[in-house]
NUZAVEX-978785 format. One record per atom (N, C-alpha, C): x, y, z; residue in three letters. Coordinates in steps of 0.1 Angstrom, whole numbers, plus 2048, in hexadecimal, padded with zeros to 3 digits. Atoms other than C-alpha are relative to their C-alpha. Layout:
// residues N
XYZala
...
***
This chain:
// residues 461
8037F980Cmet
BA075170Emet
7FA7F67F6met
80580980Aasn
B9B7326F9asn
7F17FC804asn
80E8037FCglu
B7C72970Eglu
7F680B7FCglu
8087F4805tyr
B6E74C707tyr
7FE7FF7F1tyr
80180080Fasp
B757496E2asp
7F77F57FCasp
80980B804ser
B647276E0ser
7F2803803ser
80E7FD7FDser
B457336F1ser
7FA80A7F6ser
8057F780Alys
B437506D9lys
7FE7FA7F2lys
80380880Dmet
B467386BBmet
7F37F9801met
80D8067FEala
B297256C9ala
7F480A7FFala
80A7F6801asp
B157456CDasp
7FE8047F1asp
8017FC80Eleu
B1D74F6A9leu
7F97F67F8leu
80680A808met
B1372E69Amet
7F17FF803met
80E8017FDasp
AF272F6ADasp
7F980C7FBasp
8077F4804glu
AE97536A5glu
7FF8027F1glu
8007FE80Etyr
AF3754681tyr
7FD7F47F7tyr
80280C808lys
AEF730675lys
7F67F7806lys
80A8087FAgly
AD772168Egly
8067F2805gly
7F980C7FCtyr
AF1706697tyr
7FF7FE80Ftyr
7FF8027F1thr
AEF6F66BAthr
80B7F6803thr
7F58087FCleu
B0A6E46CDleu
7FB7F1801leu
80280E7FEthr
B0C6BE6CDthr
80C7F9807thr
7F58087FAasp
B206A56E2asp
8057F57F7asp
7FC80B809asp
B2268D6C5asp
8058057F3asp
7FA7FB80Cala
B3A6966AAala
7FA7FA7F3ala
80580780Cala
B2A67D692ala
7F38077FCala
80C7F9804glu
B0A692693glu
80280E7FAglu
7FD7F2803ala
B1B6B368Bala
8008037F1ala
7FE7FB80Easp
B186C766Basp
80C8097FFasp
7F47F8800val
B356DD675val
8087FC80Dval
7F78037F5leu
B536D468Bleu
80B80A801leu
7F77F57FEleu
B686F0699leu
80A7FC80Bleu
7F68037F6leu
B896EB6ABleu
80780D803leu
7FA7F47FCasn
B957096BFasn
80E7FC807asn
7F28057FDthr
BBB7056C4thr
809809808thr
7F67F87F8cys
BD87106DAcys
80E7FB7FBcys
7F2804805ser
BFD7106CFser
80A80480Aser
7F67FD7F6ile
C0D7196F0ile
80A7F5802ile
7F780C7FFarg
C1C6F66F2arg
7FE7F77F5arg
80080980Cglu
C256DD6D8glu
7F67F4802glu
80A80B7FDlys
C106C16E9lys
7F28047FClys
80D7FB803ala
BF16D66E6ala
7FE8017F1ala
8017FE80Fgln
BF86DD6C1gln
7FF7F27F9gln
80180D806glu
BFD6B86B9glu
7F37FA802glu
80D8057FDlys
BDC6B06C9lys
7F68047F5lys
8097FB80Bval
BCC6C56ADval
7FF7F67F5val
80080980Bphe
BD76AE692phe
7FC7F2803phe
80680D7FChis
BCE68F6A5his
7F1800800his
80F7FF800gln
BAB69C6A9gln
7FB8017F1gln
8047FF80Eleu
BA96A5684leu
8017F37F9leu
7FF80D806gly
BB468267Bgly
7F37F8804gly
80C8077FCarg
B9667568Farg
7F48067F8arg
80C7FA807trp
B7E68E67Etrp
8007FD7F1trp
7FF80380Elys
B8B68565Clys
7F77F37FDlys
80980C802lys
B79663660lys
7F28047FFlys
80E7FC801leu
B59675666leu
7FD8077F3leu
8037FA80Dlys
B5D68A647lys
8007F67F4lys
80080B80Basp
B6566B632asp
7F17FB7FFasp
80D805800lys
B4266063Clys
7F580A7FClys
8097F5803asn
B32682638asn
80780B7F9asn
7F97F6807pro
B4269761Dpro
7FC80F802pro
8057F37FEasn
B2C6B5625asn
80480680Easn
7FB7FB7F3leu
B3B6B8648leu
80A80B7FEleu
7F77F5801ile
B4D6D964Dile
8097FF80Cile
7F68007F5ile
B6D6D8662ile
80880D800ile
7F87F47FFgly
B7D6F866Fgly
80A7FF80Cgly
7F67FF7F6val
B9C6FF683val
80380F803val
7FE7F37FCgly
B9F71F696gly
80A80280Bgly
7F77FE7F5gly
BB572F6B1gly
80E8027FCgly
7F27FC802cys
BDA7336B4cys
8087F77F7cys
7F9809809val
BE57146A2val
7FC8037F1val
8057FB80Dala
BD0720684ala
80880C7FCala
7F87F4803ser
BE2742686ser
80E7FC7FCser
7F2803802gln
C04732688gln
8037F77F4gln
7FD80A80Bglu
C0171666Eglu
7F98047F3glu
8077FC80Cgly
BE8725656gly
7FD7F57F6gly
80380A80Blys
BE6712635lys
8077F3802lys
7F980C7FDmet
BFE6F8643met
7F77F6806met
80A8097FAile
BE06EA656ile
7F97F87F5ile
80780780Clys
BCE6E3635lys
8097F67F9lys
7F7809807glu
BED6D3626glu
8027F3808glu
7FE80C7F7arg
BF06BC644arg
7F37F8802arg
80D8067FDala
BCB6B6649ala
7F68047F5ala
8087FC80Bgln
BB86B7628gln
7F1801803gln
80E8007FDcys
B976B263Acys
7FB80E805cys
8037F37FAval
B986D6648val
7FB80A7F5val
8067F780Aasp
B816EF636asp
80280F804asp
7FF7F27FBile
B8670F64Cile
80B801809ile
7F57FD7F6ile
BA571D65Dile
7FE80F803ile
8037F37FCphe
B9F73C671phe
80880380Ephe
7F97FD7F4gly
BB274F68Cgly
7F780680Bgly
8087FA7F5pro
BA775D6AEpro
7F980D7FDpro
8067F3803gln
BA077F69Fgln
7F67FF7F5gln
80A80080Bthr
B8A772683thr
7F57F5802thr
80B80A7FEleu
B73759694leu
7F28067FEleu
80D7FA802his
B57772690his
7FB7FF7F1his
80480180Earg
B5876C66Aarg
7FC7F17FDarg
80480E802leu
B4F74766Fleu
7F47FE7F7leu
80C802809pro
B2C74A65Fpro
8038027F2pro
7FD7FE80Eglu
B3A75963Fglu
8097F67FBglu
7F780A805met
B5674063Dmet
7F87F37FDmet
80880C803ile
B3D723640ile
7F88017F3ile
8087FD80Dasp
B28733624asp
80A7FE7F4asp
7F780180Bgln
B4773560Egln
8047F27FDgln
7FD80F802val
B4F710614val
7F57F97F9val
80C806805lys
B2C70660Clys
7FE8047F1lys
8027FB80Egln
B2B71B5ECgln
80B7FC7F7gln
7F5802809gly
B4D7155DEgly
8087F3802gly
7F980D7FDgly
B5A6F55EFgly
80F801803gly
7F27FE7FDlys
B7D7045F3lys
80280480Elys
7FC7FC7F2ala
B8F708614ala
80180F802ala
7FF7F27FDval
B8D72A624val
80A80280Bval
7F67FD7F6ile
BAB738637ile
7FF80F803ile
8007F27FCasp
BA875964Basp
80680180Easp
7F97FE7F3ile
BC275F666ile
80680E801ile
7FC7F27FFser
BC4785664ser
7FE80580Eser
8017F97F3phe
BC479D681phe
7F880D7FFphe
8087F4802pro
BA77B567Dpro
7FC80880Dpro
8027F87F4glu
BA97C36A0glu
7F27FF806glu
80D7FF7F8ile
B887CE6B0ile
7F47FA7F8ile
80B804808glu
B727C2693glu
7F97F3806glu
80580C7FAlys
B6E7A06A5lys
7F580380Alys
8097FD7F5phe
B5D7AF6C3phe
7F48077FCphe
80B7F9805asp
B477C56AFasp
7F67F77F9asp
809809807arg
B387A769Darg
7FC7F4807arg
80480C7F9leu
B3478E6B8leu
7F2802805leu
80E7FE7FBpro
B107876C5pro
80080680Dpro
8027FA7F2glu
B027976E4glu
8047F680Aglu
7FC80A7F6pro
B11787703pro
7F57F9806pro
80A8097FAarg
AFE76A712arg
8067FA80Darg
7FB8067F3ala
B01760736ala
7FD7F1801ala
80180E7FEasp
B0673C73Easp
8037FD80Fasp
7FD8017F2gly
B0473C764gly
80480D806gly
7FD7F37F9pro
B0F75677Epro
80E8057FDpro
7F37FB803thr
B33759770thr
8018017F1thr
7FE7FE80Fala
B3F76574Eala
80E8067FEala
7F37FA805phe
B5F76D73Bphe
7FC80C7F7phe
8027F4809val
B6278F72Aval
80E8037FBval
7F37FC806ser
B7F795712ser
80180F7FEser
7FF7F2801ile
B8B7B8715ile
80C8057F7ile
7F57FD809met
BAB7B7700met
8067F37FBmet
7FA80C806glu
BBE79F6EAglu
80E8047FBglu
7F37FE806gly
BE179A6DDgly
80A80380Bgly
7F57FD7F7cys
C037A06EDcys
80B8077F8cys
7F57F8806ser
C1F7B96E6ser
80D7FE808ser
7F48027F8lys
C387AB6FFlys
80B7F87F9lys
7F7808807tyr
C497926E8tyr
80A7F8809tyr
7F78097F9cys
C5777A702cys
8067F67F7cys
7F880880Aser
C717656F1ser
7FA7F27FEser
80680E801phe
C5D7446F7phe
7F28007FAphe
80F7FF801cys
C3A7506EEcys
7FC8037F1cys
8057FE80Eval
C2774E6CDval
7F48097FFval
80D7F8800val
C097636D8val
80180D7F7val
8007F4809pro
C157846C7pro
7FE7FC7F1pro
80080480Etyr
C187706A7tyr
7F27FA7FCtyr
80C807804thr
BF775D6A9thr
7F3808804thr
80C7F87FCarg
BE07776BAarg
80280F7FDarg
7FD7F2803gly
BF17986AFgly
80480780Dgly
7FC7F77F5glu
BFC7B56C5glu
7F4804808glu
80B7FD7F6glu
BE87C36E2glu
7F680A7FAglu
80B7F8804val
BC67D26D9val
7F680080Aval
80A7FF7F5ser
BAE7DF6F3ser
7F28037FAser
80E7FC804arg
B887E16EFarg
7FD80E805arg
8057F37FApro
B778036F4pro
7FA7FD80Dpro
8058037F3val
B6F806718val
7F17FF801val
80E8017FFasp
B4A80D712asp
7FA7F37FBasp
80580E805asp
B467EC6FFasp
8027F680Basp
7FE80A7F5val
B557D971Cval
7F680280Bval
80A7FD7F5ile
B3F7EA736ile
7F27FC7FCile
80D804805leu
B207E4720leu
7FF7F1801leu
80180F800glu
B287BF71Dglu
7FE7FB80Eglu
8018047F2val
B2D7BB742val
7F2803806val
80D7FC7FCala
B0D7CE749ala
7F57F77FBala
809809806gln
AFA7B8731gln
8007F2807gln
7FF80C7F9leu
B07799742leu
7FA80180Eleu
8067FE7F3ala
AFE7A7764ala
7F17FF800ala
80F801802glu
ADA7AB758glu
7FB7F27FFglu
80480E802gln
ADA786750gln
8047F780Cgln
7FD8087F4gly
AE577C773gly
80E7FD803gly
7F28027FDval
B0A77C771val
80580880Cval
7FB7FA7F3arg
B1A784793arg
80F802800arg
7F1800800glu
B3F77E78Bglu
8058017F1glu
7FA7FF80Dval
B5378976Cval
80F7FE801val
7F2802801asn
B7577E762asn
8058077F3asn
7FB7F880Cleu
B8779774Bleu
80C7F97FAleu
7F6808807leu
B9C787731leu
8098097F7leu
7F77FA809gly
BBB79171Dgly
80D7F9801gly
7F28067FFgln
BDD783714gln
80880780Agln
7F97F77F6asn
BEB7A0728asn
7F5809805asn
80C7F87FDval
BCB7AC738val
80280D806val
7FD7F37F9asn
BDB7C774Dasn
80680A7F7asn
7FB7F680Aala
BE87D772Dala
7F48077FAala
80C7FA805phe
BC47E2726phe
80280F800phe
8007F1801arg
BC3806719arg
7F48027F6arg
80C7FF809gly
B9F80A70Cgly
7FC80F7FDgly
8047F3804ala
B948286F9ala
7F2804806ala
80C7FB7FAthr
B7883D709thr
7F88087F5thr
8087F980Ahis
B5B84F6F7his
80580E7FDhis
7FB7F2802asp
B6D8706FBasp
80F8007FCasp
7F2801806asp
B8E8646EBasp
80A80080Basp
7F68027F6asp
B9F85E70Casp
8037F1802asp
7FC80E7FEile
BAF83E719ile
7FC7FC80Eile
8048067F3cys
BA1828735cys
80A7F6804cys
7F680A7FBthr
BBB815749thr
7F97F3805thr
80580C7FAphe
BB77F2756phe
7FA80280Ephe
8057FE7F2ala
BB47FE77Aala
7F3808800ala
80D7F9801glu
B98816770glu
7F57F77FBglu
80A809805leu
B867FB75Dleu
7FB7F680Bleu
8048097F5leu
B877E477Cleu
7F6807809leu
8097F97F8arg
B767FF790arg
7F28027FAarg
80C7FE808tyr
B5C806775tyr
7F77F3801tyr
80780D800ile
B537E1773ile
7FA7FC80Eile
8058047F3ala
B517DC798ala
7F4808805ala
80B7F77FCala
B387F979Aala
7F37FC7F9ala
80D804807ile
B1F7E7782ile
7F77F8809ile
80A8067F7asp
B007DD795asp
7FF7F17FCasp
80180F802gly
AFF7B779Agly
80D7F97FFgly
7F3806801ile
B247B1795ile
80780180Eile
7FA8017F2asp
B337A67B7asp
80D7FA801asp
7F2805801arg
B537957ACarg
8068037F3arg
7F97FE80Cval
B6D79F793val
80D7F9800val
7F3807802arg
B8A78A787arg
8078047F3arg
7F97FD80Dphe
BA478E76Bphe
80B7F67FEphe
7F5808804thr
BBD779759thr
8038027F1thr
7F48027F9thr
BD877974Cthr
80880D801thr
7F97F37FFser
BED796759ser
80F7FE7FEser
7F1800802his
C1279F753his
80680880Ahis
7F97F87F5pro
C2A7AB76Epro
80480E7FCpro
7FB7F3803ile
C387C875Bile
7F580A7FFile
80B7F6800glu
C167D8759glu
7F77FF80Cglu
8088017F4phe
C097CF77Bphe
80480C809phe
7FC7F37FBser
C0B7F4785ser
7F980280Eser
8057FD7F3gln
C048047A7gln
7F1803800gln
80E7FD800asp
BE281179Casp
7F77F47FFasp
80780D800ile
BD77ED796ile
8007FB80Eile
7FF8047F2ile
BE37E47B9ile
7F7808809ile
8097F87F8asp
BD08017C7asp
7F27FC800asp
80E805801val
BB07F27BAval
7FD7F680Bval
80280B7F6tyr
BB57D57D2tyr
7FC80680Etyr
8037FA7F3glu
BB37EE7EFglu
7F2806801glu
80C7F97FFasp
B937FF7E6asp
7F47FA7F9asp
80A807808thr
B7F7E77D0thr
7FD7F2805thr
80280D7FApro
B717CA7E4pro
7FB7F57F6pro
80580A80Aglu
B617BA7C4glu
80C7F97F9glu
7F4807806leu
B857B27B7leu
8047F580Aleu
7FE80B7F7val
B8C7907C5val
80F800805val
7F38027F9ser
BA97877DCser
8087F57F9ser
7F980A807phe
BBA7737C1phe
8058067F3phe
7FB7FB80Dval
BD177B7A4val
8097F67FAval
7F7808808his
BE2767789his
80A8097F9his
7F67F8806leu
C03777781leu
80C7F87FCleu
7F5808805pro
C1B76376Bpro
80D806802pro
7F37FB7FEval
C3F765774val
80A7F87F7val
7F9809809gln
C4D74775Fgln
80D7FA806gln
7F38057FAser
C6E744773ser
80380980Bser
7FB7F87F5gly
C7E750793gly
80F8047FEgly
7F27FD803ser
CA0753782ser
80180D7F7ser
7FE7F3808asp
CAB776776asp
8067FC7F2asp
7FA80480Chis
CC176575Chis
7F67FA7F6his
80A805809ile
CA475174Eile
7F680A7FCile
80A7F6803leu
C8C76E750leu
8058097F5leu
7FA7F880Athr
CA578273Bthr
7FF7F97F2thr
80180880Cgln
CA7766721gln
7F27FF7FBgln
80E801804met
C81764720met
7FB80E7FBmet
8047F3804lys
C8078A71Alys
7F3804807lys
80C7FD7F8arg
C6678E736arg
7FF80F804arg
8017F27FDgly
C707B273Dgly
80080380Fgly
8007FD7F2his
C727AE763his
8097F6807his
7F78097F8met
C8879E77Emet
7F77FA80Bmet
8078067F5ala
C7E78879Bala
7FD80A80Bala
8027F77F5ile
C827A47B4ile
7F48097FDile
80C7F7804glu
C697BA7A0glu
7F37F8802glu
80C8087FEtyr
C5079D7A0tyr
7FD80080Ftyr
8038017F2lys
C547997C6lys
7FB80D806lys
8057F27FCser
C4F7BF7CAser
7F18017FEser
80F7FF803ile
C2D7BC7B9ile
7F87F880Aile
8078097F7ile
C2379F7CFile
7FF80780Eile
7FF7FA7F2arg
C2E7B27EFarg
7F680C800arg
80A7F5800arg
C197D17E5arg
7F27FB7FFarg
80E806800leu
BFB7BB7DCleu
7FC7FB80Dleu
8048067F3arg
BFC7AA7FEarg
7FF80C80Aarg
8027F57F7lys
BFF7CC80Flys
7F28067FDlys
80D7FA804ala
BE07D87FCala
7F47F6804ala
80A80A7FDarg
BCD7B7801arg
8077F4807arg
7F880A7F8pro
BDD7A181Dpro
7FC7F27FDpro
80480E802asp
BC8782814asp
8017FB7F2asp
80080380Eile
BCF7827EFile
8097F37FEile
7F980C804gln
BDA7617DFgln
8068027F2gln
7F97FE80Dile
BF275F7C2ile
8027F37F9ile
7FD80C809ser
BF47467A5ser
8098067F5ser
7F67FC80Aser
C0E746789ser
8027F67F5ser
7FC80980Aasp
C1C73676Aasp
80F7FE801asp
7F1803800phe
C3E724769phe
8037F87F3phe
7FA80880Bile
C5271774Bile
80D7FA806ile
7F58087FBile
C6A6FC756ile
8097FB7F4ile
7F780680Agly
C896F2742gly
80280A7F4gly
7FE7F780Bphe
C8C71272Dphe
80F7FE7FCphe
7F2802804pro
CAC710718pro
80A807809pro
7F57FB7F7gly
CCB71472Egly
7FC80180Fgly
8048007F2glu
CB871074Fglu
8097F7808glu
7F68077F8ser
CD3706768ser
7F97FB80Dser
8058057F3lys
CCE6F578Alys
7FE80D808lys
8017F47F7gln
CD371879Agln
7F48087FBgln
80B7F9805asp
CB9727783asp
7F37FA806asp
80B8077FBphe
CA070D78Ephe
7FF80280Fphe
8007FD7F2ala
CAA7127B2ala
7FA80E803ala
8067F27FEasp
CA27377AEasp
7F18007FEasp
80E801802thr
C8072E7A1thr
7F97FA80Dthr
8068077F4met
C797177BFmet
80180A80Cmet
7FF7F67F6lys
C857337D6lys
7F580B7FFlys
80B7F7802leu
C6C74B7C6leu
7F37FA804leu
80C8077FCile
C517317CBile
7FE80080File
8008007F1glu
C5A72F7F0glu
7FD80E805glu
8017F27FBasp
C5C7557F5asp
7F18057FEasp
80D7FA804val
C3B75D7E3val
7F57F7806val
80A80A7FBala
C2973D7F0ala
7F38007F7ala
80B80080Aphe
C147397D0phe
7F67F6804phe
80B8087FDasp
BF272A7D4asp
7FD7F67F5asp
80380980Chis
BF071A7B1his
8098047F5his
7F87FD80Bser
C03718791ser
7FC7F87F4ser
80080780Cphe
C0270E76Dphe
80F7FF7FCphe
7F2802803ser
C246FF766ser
8027F57F6ser
7FE80980Bphe
C326ED748phe
80F8007FCphe
7F3801805ile
C526E1739ile
8018087F3ile
7FF7F880Btyr
C5F6F971Ftyr
7FE7F97F3tyr
80380680Dser
C526F26FCser
80480B7F5ser
7FB7F780Aala
C657036DFala
7F58027F6ala
80A7FD80Aarg
C4C7156C8arg
8078067F4arg
7FA7FB80Cpro
C5771A6A4pro
7FE80F7FDpro
8017F1803gly
C5E73E69Agly
80380980Cgly
7FD7F77F4thr
C6674A6BEthr
80F800802thr
7F17FF7FEpro
C897566C7pro
8057F5809pro
7FB80B7F7ala
C8C73C6E3ala
8027F37F9ala
7FF80D807ala
C887206CAala
80E7FE7FAala
7F3801805asp
CAB7276BEasp
80B7FF80Basp
7F68017F5leu
CBC7266E0leu
8047F2803leu
7FB80D7FDpro
CD27096E9pro
7FA7FB80Dpro
8078067F4asp
CC16F1702asp
8087F4804asp
7F880B7FBasp
CD86DC717asp
7FA7F980Casp
8068067F5val
CBF6D1731val
7F87F47FBval
80680C804thr
CB46AD72Ethr
7F1800803thr
80F8017FEleu
C8F6A472Cleu
7FE7FA80Eleu
8018067F3ala
C9468E74Bala
80180A80Bala
7FE7F57F6glu
CA16AC75Eglu
7F5809801glu
80B7F7800lys
C856C2753lys
7F47FA807lys
80B8077F9lys
C6B6A875Elys
80280080Flys
7FE8007F1glu
C7B6A5780glu
7FE80E806glu
8027F27FBarg
C7C6CB785arg
7F1803800arg
80E7FD801leu
C586CE77Aleu
7F87F980Cleu
8078087F5ala
C4D6B3793ala
80380680Dala
7FC7FA7F4ile
C606C47AFile
7F880D802ile
8077F37FFleu
C506E67A7leu
7F17FE803leu
80E8037FEgln
C2D6D87A4gln
7FC7FB80Egln
8028057F3glu
C306C57C4glu
80080B80Bglu
7FF7F57F7arg
C3B6E47D7arg
7F3809800arg
80C7F7800ile
C1E6F97CBile
7F47F9804ile
80C8087FBthr
C056DD7D1thr
80080080Fthr
8008007F1gln
C116DC7F5gln
7FC80E806gln
8047F27FCgln
C0D7027F8gln
7F18027FFgln
80F7FE802ala
BEA7017EAala
7F87F880Aala
8078087F6met
BE06E5801met
80180680Emet
7FE7F97F3arg
BEE6F881Farg
7F580C801arg
80A7F5800tyr
BD8716815tyr
7F27FA802tyr
80D8057FFser
BBA700811ser
7FD7FB80Eser
8028057F2arg
BBF6F0833arg
7FD80B80Aarg
8027F57F7gln
BC0712843gln
7F28057FFgln
80E7FC802met
B9D717836met
7F67F8808met
8098097F8leu
B8F6FB84Bleu
7FA80880Cleu
8077F97F5gly
B75709863gly
7FC80E7FDgly
8037F3803thr
B7372A852thr
7F38007F7thr
80C7FE808val
B53738841val
8048087F4val
7FC7FA80Cgln
B5874081Dgln
7F48047F8gln
80B7FB808arg
B42754806arg
8017FA7F2arg
80080880Cile
B3A73E7E8ile
7F68057F5ile
80A7FE80Bleu
B2B7477C6leu
7FC7F37FBleu
80580D804val
B157297BEval
7FF8007F1val
80080180Eglu
B1B71F79Aglu
7F77F67FAglu
80980B805gly
B06700797gly
8017F4808gly
7FF80D7F9pro
B036DC7A0pro
80E7FB800pro
7F38067FFser
B226C97ACser
8027F77F4ser
7FD80980Bval
B346B7790val
7FF7F1803val
80180F7FClys
B376967A3lys
7F37FC806lys
80D8037FAasn
B166987B5asn
7F680B7FDasn
80A7F6804pro
AFA6AB7A4pro
7F680380Apro
8097FC7F5met
AE66AA7C4met
80680A809met
7FA7F67F8glu
AFF6C27D3glu
80380C7F7glu
7FC7F4807leu
B0A6E57C9leu
80F802801leu
7F27FD800arg
B2C6F37C0arg
80180F7FEarg
7FD7F2802gly
B3A7167C1gly
80F802802gly
7F17FD7FFarg
B5C7287C4arg
80280B80Barg
7FC7F67F8thr
B6D73C7DEthr
80780B7F8thr
7F97F5807glu
B7E75D7D6glu
80D7FB7F9glu
7F4805805thr
B9E7497D1thr
7FE7F47F6thr
80380A80Bser
B8D7327B7ser
8007F2805ser
80180D7FCarg
B8B7147CDarg
7F27FB7FFarg
80D806801val
B6E6FD7C5val
7FB7FB80Dval
8068057F4val
B576F67E2val
7F37F97FDval
80D808801asn
B3C6DA7E2asn
7F980080Dasn
8088007F3phe
B206DB7FBphe
7F17FD7FCphe
80F803802ser
AFB6D2800ser
7F880D803ser
8097F47FEala
AE16EE7FDala
7F58007F5ala
80B7FF809asp
AC16F77EBasp
8058067F3asp
7FC7FB80Dpro
AC66FC7C5pro
7FC80E7FDpro
8057F3802lys
AB471D7C8lys
80C80A802lys
7F57F87FDhis
AD672B7D3his
80A8017F4his
7F77FF80Cile
AE67257B0ile
7FF80E7FAile
8007F2805gly
AF17477A3gly
80180B80Agly
7FF7F67F5ser
AF47587C5ser
80B7FC809ser
7F58027F6phe
B0D75B7E1phe
7FA7F980Cphe
8048067F3val
B0B745800val
80D7FF808val
7F58027F7asp
B2174181Easp
8007F1804asp
7FE80E7FEval
B2F71E823val
80C7FE809val
7F58037F7glu
B4571083Fglu
8087F57FAglu
7F880A805ile
B626FC833ile
8037F580Aile
7FF80B7F6val
B626D9843val
80A7F57FCval
7F680B804asp
B7A6C482Easp
8078067F4asp
7F67FB80Bval
B976C9815val
8047F47F8val
7FC80A80Atyr
B9E6B47F6tyr
80B8067F7tyr
7F67FC809ala
BB96B67DCala
7FC80C7F6ala
8057F680Aasn
BA46CA7C3asn
7F4807804asn
80D7FA7FCser
B866D67D7ser
7FF80180Fser
8038007F2leu
B786DE7F9leu
7F17FB802leu
80D8037FDarg
B596D280Aarg
7FB80A80Barg
8057F67F7gly
B426EA81Cgly
7F27FC806gly
80D8017FAthr
B236EC832thr
7F980E7FEthr
8077F4802phe
B09706828phe
7FD80780Dphe
8027F87F4val
B06722841val
7F480A7FFval
80B7F7803arg
AF073D832arg
8008047F2arg
8027FC80Dgly
AE2749812gly
80280F7FEgly
7FE7F2803glu
AE576B801glu
7F6809807glu
80A7F87FAasp
AC4777810asp
80380380Fasp
7FC7FE7F2glu
AD4775833glu
80E807801glu
7F37FA800met
AF5785829met
7FF810800met
7FE7F2802asp
B017A982Aasp
80A8017F5asp
7F77FF80Cleu
B0E7AE807leu
80580E7FDleu
7FC7F3802arg
B177D280Carg
80F8007FAarg
7F3801807arg
B357DA7F6arg
80C803809arg
7F57FD7F7ser
B497E6814ser
8057F3808ser
7FD80D7F9leu
B497C2822leu
8057F67F6leu
7FB80B809arg
B5F7A980Farg
8067F5809arg
7FB80C7F8pro
B6578681Dpro
80E7FD7FCpro
7F2804802ser
B8877A821ser
8027F1800ser
7FD80F801asp
B94757817asp
8097FC80Basp
7F68037F6ile
BB375682Cile
80780C804ile
7F87F57FBval
BC576F842val
80C7F9807val
7F48067FAleu
BE976484Aleu
80980B806leu
7F77F77FBgln
C02774860gln
80D8007F7gln
7F47FF808his
C2178084Dhis
80A809805his
7F57F87FClys
C42790852lys
80A8027F4lys
7F67FE80Blys
C5C79F83Blys
80D7F8803lys
7F58097FEasp
C79787836asp
80D8077FEasp
7F47F9802asp
C9279F828asp
7FD80E7FAasp
8027F3805glu
C977C1819glu
7F98007F2glu
80680180Dleu
C897B57F8leu
7F1800801leu
80F8007FFgly
C667B4806gly
7FA7F27FEgly
80580D802val
C6478E804val
7F67FD80Cval
80A8037F6thr
C45782818thr
8007F1802thr
80280E7FDgln
C4476182Agln
7F37FF808gln
80D8027F9tyr
C23753837tyr
8007F4809tyr
80180B7F7thr
C1C73E855thr
7F17FF805thr
80E8017FBpro
BFA730861pro
7FE80780Cpro
***
């Protein structure tokens, strides 16, 4: 979501003010910092960066410095008190007002603070979508109404607000006309989407997925981030009949302990999470699952952590974003007693990350010798003479081929596996493929069996 917001800021500054991006902060007329407050470490980085930028403003008093995003929403005028060099403070829902805020600073010289929540106004005033390659992010809703005890999002981005469905479909269609082949639908709880239709009805997230998959030119659809309590059966059904929806889902669970999940106010138990995964794998046997984990939540016992590791083993996650718990001011969890030492938290995090890394590597090795359909995104990062693309499960693949294939699908045989990428050999281009929608390539098909009456699935090569 932050990446999406940052790109929209750049588009705004270009369209309304004629500003262009620069890699050299010393050359800038405006410096904007888009922030995250999910963890304390990320928040402190904001003020370290502002300290560096203050030196630039000392040399150039006309330089305008702005802080946006969740830290801006959470801290408000406190940012100005701590960093006098800041001229503009704006929240995620008011980034569209940047041009006016810059004008106010230039005219009056006083700092401008706008961290309100004007709902859909933001999307109505953003520039027309611009494609930057064959993939694109599309924000379909913002905010969160779940109020997990550890999370600041409801307080920094507001409650859940969905865009009208026609606006979303129009944006995707415009991107498709510019060559986008894959869209990633964004939202703090993206599957909570309930978009108004032109006839005053409501479009569900499952319906939206099918509408977007039907847009000419769109051949892959992703979404992030979803919430277990709204991962309903109608969404799972889309995996059965919509081949454009990729065989990969990011579904945060945070913990495998029912005790900790209750303390987190997640609204679901581990067994309910495993039920979702079982039904997903029934609908799409080759689907890969990633998740989020918070380690060392207040009161997390050794048994609680063991329950999390058991869930990781049962589900066989392919990837995760995992962090040590960071108390956020103003959240209910910040007041809970915490008797887990930092050393213990670090040890548990290392164990968890090592296990999931092993699982991910196992999946990658099973791809050796298989032919994968890759969307070619551009030159390889490490070797610009090669190309790079991604599998359905978001694995980066580097390979040699004609640059004419950038922006299209190709078939690549996987010949080597590395920690963070795969190496492939070009097999055929899109002009030689059968891209009929009834045919969807599979990354991995594993044999599986039910382990117990809970529907736990174990996988073997």
